[in-house]
TILOTOR-288434 format. One line per field, with one value per atom (N, C-alpha, C): x, z, y. Coordinates in pm, whole numbers, plus 50000, padded with zeros to 5 digits. Example, Ala and Ser with C-alpha at 12.3 -4.5 7.8 and 13.67 -1.06 7.14 Angstrom:
# residues 2
px	c(51319 51230 51320 51285 51367 51290)
pz	c(50780 50780 50780 50708 50714 50787)
py	c(49431 49550 49670 49775 49894 50003)
***
This chain:
# residues 181
px	c(50085 50000 50089 50075 50157 50079 50155 50090 50106 50006 50007 50114 50193 50300 50239 50280 50229 50331 50284 50376 50434 50550 50616 50528 50459 50370 50260 50207 50104 50161 50284 50346 50416 50440 50517 50457 50325 50273 50301 50289 50319 50467 50555 50698 50734 50681 50707 50657 50538 50482 50570 50616 50701 50832 50888 51012 50986 50873 50838 50820 50752 50732 50867 50956 51089 51162 51162 51228 51166 51032 50965 50995 50998 51028 51168 51263 51400 51426 51329 51343 51470 51493 51613 51577 51575 51541 51665 51781 51903 51897 51968 51964 52003 52105 52149 52042 51976 51871 51751 51715 51602 51634 51759 51799 51789 51836 51824 51676 51593 51449 51387 51434 51382 51419 51542 51585 51498 51475 51387 51245 51193 51057 51041 51139 51134 51142 51230 51242 51112 51051 50924 50816 50807 50703 50722 50845 50872 50858 50895 50893 50755 50677 50548 50437 50333 50220 50137 50130 50045 49947 49819 49724 49727 49718 49722 49601 49624 49516 49473 49348 49296 49256 49326 49295 49200 49111 49012 49074 49190 49253 49204 49123 49074 49095 49122 49134 49081 48978 48914 48953 49042 49091 48981 48883 48773 48687 48684 48611 48705 48833 48929 48950 48963 48990 48874 48749 48639 48622 48650 48641 48742 48867 48972 48937 48887 48848 48732 48633 48521 48566 48663 48719 48784 48862 48926 48823 48716 48610 48546 48522 48462 48555 48684 48780 48779 48781 48781 48650 48537 48407 48392 48432 48420 48515 48630 48723 48659 48594 48527 48408 48337 48224 48273 48381 48435 48484 48548 48595 48475 48370 48250 48191 48177 48120 48206 48336 48425 48418 48413 48416 48279 48175 48042 47963 47957 47872 47945 48074 48154 48106 48099 48064 47917 47835 47694 47670 47774 47760 47727 47629 47588 47657 47710 47781 47711 47745 47685 47781 47765 47834 47730 47761 47665 47722 47640 47679 47641 47737 47711 47750 47650 47682 47723 47835 47884 47838 47841 47803 47914 48038 48152 48199 48241 48300 48449 48505 48648 48724 48829 48908 48961 49009 49065 48960 48842 48736 48687 48672 48630 48736 48863 48973 48979 48971 48977 48861 48743 48627 48648 48695 48721 48826 48931 49036 48986 48911 48859 48769 48681 48590 48669 48770 48846 48928 48963 49039 48953 48823 48732 48703 48736 48714 48567 48548 48413 48364 48438 48400 48525 48507 48620 48570 48638 48602 48652 48560 48600 48602 48537 48532 48498 48553 48520 48483 48366 48325 48347 48455 48489 48385 48326 48232 48108 48069 47949 47982 48108 48153 48078 48078 48012 48116 48106 48191 48111 48172 48111 48185 48112 48172 48129 48223 48190 48164 48043 48006 47987 48043 48031 47904 47832 47710 47601 47585 47481 47384 47263 47169 47031 46997 46864 46874 46765 46767 46802 46761 46798 46948 47013 47159 47228 47172 47228 47218 47101 47082 47170 47189 47277 47420 47467 47602 47614 47515 47517 47521 47439 47435 47571 47633 47765 47869 47868 47964 47938 47813 47781 47809 47795 47832 47982 48059 48205 48242 48179 48205 48171 48058 48018 48122 48174 48278 48403 48443 48561 48536 48415 48382 48391 48343 48353 48499 48585 48727 48798 48780 48863 48792 48660 48586 48583 48534 48520 48404 48400 48290 48154 48149 48024 47978 48072 48036 47990 48057 48019 47881 47851 47717 47611 47641 47547 47519 47624 47608 47519 47543 47462 47316 47292 47155 47086 47161 47109 47069 47152 47124 47004 46985 46873 46740 46747 46623 46560)
pz	c(50000 50000 50000 49901 49897 49961 50028 50097 50013 50017 49943 50000 49916 49958 50005 50123 50180 50150 50100 50065 50192 50176 50288 50342 50252 50295 50387 50356 50440 50571 50567 50683 50774 50724 50798 50935 50949 51084 51183 51138 51225 51265 51169 51198 51296 51274 51366 51505 51513 51643 51712 51638 51698 51749 51678 51723 51851 51857 51978 52097 52075 52182 52226 52130 52163 52254 52216 52297 52435 52441 52571 52659 52601 52680 52741 52666 52715 52787 52783 52841 52791 52662 52600 52458 52435 52303 52231 52260 52193 52047 51958 51816 51790 51859 51839 51877 51991 52036 51941 51896 51804 51668 51623 51498 51510 51622 51644 51650 51716 51721 51583 51496 51359 51280 51300 51232 51278 51408 51459 51408 51402 51354 51210 51125 50985 50979 51059 51059 51103 51208 51256 51150 51089 50988 50865 50831 50712 50741 50861 50893 50933 51003 51054 50978 50947 50875 50971 50943 51017 50917 50932 50833 50834 50719 50715 50786 50859 50926 50832 50792 50703 50786 50764 50834 50749 50815 50742 50678 50727 50673 50736 50841 50907 51057 51119 51264 51303 51387 51424 51567 51578 51710 51793 51728 51801 51875 51828 51898 51990 51957 52035 52174 52185 52316 52413 52375 52468 52499 52401 52424 52529 52517 52613 52752 52761 52892 52951 52869 52916 52960 52888 52925 53063 53087 53218 53329 53305 53404 53433 53326 53344 53423 53397 53469 53618 53651 53791 53859 53794 53853 53871 53771 53781 53888 53906 54010 54148 54170 54299 54314 54204 54211 54244 54180 54208 54352 54400 54538 54635 54606 54690 54690 54572 54563 54638 54629 54697 54848 54895 55040 55103 55041 55103 55068 54940 54899 54899 54875 54877 54779 54824 54733 54690 54743 54705 54570 54507 54378 54270 54187 54077 53948 53875 53750 53634 53514 53395 53278 53185 53057 52956 52889 52801 52660 52561 52421 52370 52306 52252 52104 52015 51872 51838 51767 51730 51589 51560 51427 51326 51368 51278 51265 51145 51121 51092 51112 51093 51214 51191 51301 51395 51338 51421 51515 51465 51547 51654 51619 51717 51827 51786 51883 51972 51913 51993 52092 52049 52139 52254 52222 52325 52424 52376 52466 52557 52501 52584 52693 52656 52755 52862 52822 52919 53013 52971 53056 53162 53145 53245 53348 53475 53578 53584 53605 53618 53495 53386 53265 53198 53132 53068 52947 52835 52716 52735 52729 52745 52612 52511 52381 52274 52156 52041 51926 51868 51751 51630 51558 51443 51333 51314 51202 51219 51343 51367 51437 51463 51538 51670 51745 51874 51984 52083 52201 52311 52380 52497 52618 52703 52817 52948 53041 53179 53247 53293 53359 53508 53586 53731 53773 53868 53922 53816 53737 53634 53677 53717 53770 53708 53640 53583 53432 53360 53217 53189 53279 53261 53271 53364 53377 53250 53191 53067 52956 52943 52838 52861 52988 53021 52977 53002 52962 52810 52741 52594 52539 52598 52554 52575 52689 52718 52616 52583 52485 52348 52308 52177 52172 52285 52291 52274 52337 52321 52176 52117 51976 51889 51916 51838 51852 51974 51994 51914 51913 51836 51686 51641 51499 51463 51553 51526 51518 51593 51593 51469 51439 51334 51248 51249 51169 51023 50942 50800 50777 50659 50624 50632 50588 50592 50737 50825 50966 51028 50993 51045 50997 50870 50818 50890 50918 50989 51130 51198 51333 51325 51225 51210 51180 51095 51064 51188 51265 51389 51488 51499 51591 51544 51412 51359 51375 51384 51392 51530)
py	c(49883 50000 50124 50209 50330 50445 50528 50639 50765 50847 50972 51064 51122 51212 51344 51388 51513 51622 51735 51843 51906 51967 52033 52146 52215 52324 52273 52156 52096 52046 51998 51938 52039 52159 52259 52292 52315 52343 52230 52105 51991 51992 52016 52015 52127 52245 52357 52322 52266 52228 52124 52025 51922 51982 52079 52143 52224 52294 52370 52276 52166 52067 52011 51983 51932 52031 52157 52259 52271 52263 52273 52153 52034 51914 51921 51971 51980 52112 52202 52336 52402 52386 52440 52482 52612 52664 52719 52659 52701 52656 52725 52689 52543 52495 52356 52256 52278 52186 52192 52312 52324 52262 52274 52210 52058 52004 51860 51819 51902 51875 51878 51969 51976 51851 51804 51680 51563 51554 51447 51462 51584 51607 51560 51593 51549 51396 51336 51189 51123 51176 51119 51134 51252 51276 51189 51158 51075 50925 50884 50740 50690 50771 50727 50797 50719 50778 50862 50988 51079 51139 51113 51165 51318 51380 51526 51585 51693 51765 51876 51873 51976 52097 52206 52330 52411 52484 52562 52685 52726 52845 52974 52963 53083 53071 53184 53193 53330 53332 53458 53493 53591 53633 53698 53763 53827 53724 53603 53496 53417 53414 53334 53392 53523 53585 53563 53596 53569 53420 53334 53190 53148 53197 53161 53213 53334 53388 53309 53275 53193 53056 53000 52870 52878 52982 52998 53011 53085 53099 52963 52885 52752 52659 52667 52583 52617 52746 52787 52747 52777 52743 52592 52515 52369 52313 52376 52331 52344 52457 52477 52381 52356 52263 52121 52078 51944 51937 52042 52043 52033 52109 52104 51963 51904 51770 51668 51680 51586 51600 51724 51748 51727 51779 51777 51651 51616 51504 51371 51374 51252 51147 51022 50913 50912 51002 51005 51074 51123 51191 51089 51123 51036 51081 50987 51016 50949 50989 50929 50938 50848 50857 50903 51014 51081 51087 51049 51061 51199 51265 51398 51399 51396 51405 51548 51562 51693 51730 51857 51905 51876 51901 51891 51746 51713 51581 51592 51712 51734 51682 51605 51548 51655 51766 51872 51929 51953 52013 51915 51789 51688 51675 51673 51662 51785 51903 52027 52033 51996 51997 51898 51779 51679 51725 51790 51838 51949 52043 52153 52097 52005 51945 51870 51795 51717 51805 51926 52015 52084 52080 52137 52028 52053 51950 51906 51777 51722 51651 51657 51585 51531 51418 51352 51274 51286 51210 51068 50971 50831 50756 50809 50742 50846 50826 50910 50817 50839 50763 50854 50831 50917 50908 50791 50774 50861 50888 50970 51102 51127 51247 51259 51151 51149 51135 51223 51215 51145 51053 50990 51044 51114 51184 51122 51118 51085 51218 51238 51362 51343 51432 51429 51501 51444 51503 51515 51410 51403 51294 51336 51236 51243 51353 51367 51389 51369 51399 51546 51636 51778 51798 51726 51734 51683 51577 51522 51625 51687 51788 51910 51947 52060 52030 51907 51867 51867 51813 51812 51955 52043 52182 52250 52223 52282 52237 52109 52056 52117 52125 52182 52332 52401 52543 52560 52472 52477 52448 52349 52318 52438 52503 52621 52732 52751 52852 52820 52694 52654 52669 52642 52660 52808 52895 53039 53084 53017 53054 53000 52870 52810 52707 52706 52609 52647 52555 52582 52678 52736 52829 52758 52632 52556 52535 52502 52482 52613 52721 52852 52892 52867 52895 52812 52684 52598 52651 52701 52758 52881 52965 53087 53054 52955 52914 52856 52780 52721 52830 52935 53044 53126 53137 53215 53142 53011 52931 52935)
***
């Protein structure tokens, strides 16, 4: 089976990211260390099959800043909620695994949504169904159908925010139509 050759232009963001991660892991951003990291990044990209990530080509900073601030607020609020549940309610907390179908079928968007959700205390992605773009989440303190819907709404709101930041034009149009309805 022959693999499709990926152009350097397509691979460049991955290579740059791998070099940055290399420097961060070693806590050394000297030219020699970064050059060695670049050599390793090229070797890894050539030796192992990494499917190309299709980027939409857009990034909206006007949506990214409020999204990041809202994310930080959610992390702090959820941290206090988890602490309260652990200290006051203890083992009496009811949990659930909830399926959340996403709008986007792009790997990058599904991954970004899953990571953002997992970084907020009290929820964790336990499974991803790529064929249907469904995230299966373990939710803390989810005991009623209303709690399930609230969790689904929160995940879809996060996905909508990420689509506004870096989604495709089609996904952005779908979000706008959904909001108008």
